[in-house]
C-alpha positions as CSV (number, residue, x, y, z in Angstrom):
1,M,11.1,-6.6,-4.6
2,L,10.6,-3.1,-3.2
3,I,11.4,-0.2,-5.5
4,R,12.6,3.0,-3.8
5,R,10.9,5.8,-5.7
6,K,7.5,7.0,-6.8
7,P,5.7,5.0,-9.5
8,N,5.2,6.7,-12.8
9,N,1.5,5.7,-13.0
10,E,0.2,6.4,-9.4
11,E,-3.4,5.6,-10.4
12,K,-2.5,1.9,-10.5
13,Y,-1.5,2.0,-6.8
14,I,-3.1,2.6,-3.4
15,I,-1.0,5.1,-1.6
16,V,-0.7,4.4,2.1
17,T,0.6,7.2,4.4
18,N,-0.4,5.6,7.7
19,E,2.5,3.6,9.1
20,D,0.1,1.4,11.2
21,L,-2.0,0.5,8.2
22,A,1.1,-0.2,6.1
23,Y,2.4,-2.5,8.8
24,E,-1.0,-4.4,9.1
25,L,-1.1,-4.9,5.3
26,Q,2.4,-6.4,5.3
27,A,1.6,-8.5,8.4
28,N,-1.3,-10.0,6.4
29,G,0.9,-10.8,3.4
30,I,0.2,-7.8,1.2
31,M,3.5,-6.3,0.2
32,P,4.1,-2.8,-1.2
33,K,5.7,-2.4,-4.6
34,Y,7.2,1.1,-4.1
35,I,8.3,3.3,-1.2
36,D,9.4,6.9,-1.5
37,G,10.4,7.9,2.1
38,E,7.0,8.9,3.3
39,N,4.5,6.7,1.4
40,M,4.1,3.1,0.4
41,Y,2.5,2.2,-2.8
42,F,0.5,-1.1,-3.0
43,V,-0.7,-2.5,-6.3
44,R,-4.5,-1.6,-6.5
45,S,-6.6,-4.7,-6.0
46,E,-10.0,-5.7,-4.5
47,V,-8.2,-7.5,-1.6
48,I,-6.4,-4.4,-0.5
49,E,-9.4,-2.1,-1.0
50,D,-11.6,-4.5,1.1
51,F,-9.0,-4.8,3.8
52,I,-8.7,-1.0,4.1
53,K,-12.5,-0.6,4.1
54,A,-12.8,-3.2,6.9
55,K,-10.2,-1.3,9.0
56,E,-12.1,2.0,8.6
57,R,-15.2,0.5,10.2
């Protein structure tokens, strides 16, 4: 379920502002927990961090 607001404890989430990256994460089965109009918040995990690092290369 996607919650439409900012999370109270943002340090537990990876904030994605890039629409293309957010789309790629979702296309690979990684769903956001929160959305606030501009940003998507994904629960911080090694899988997401590794995926983002691989995309930055």
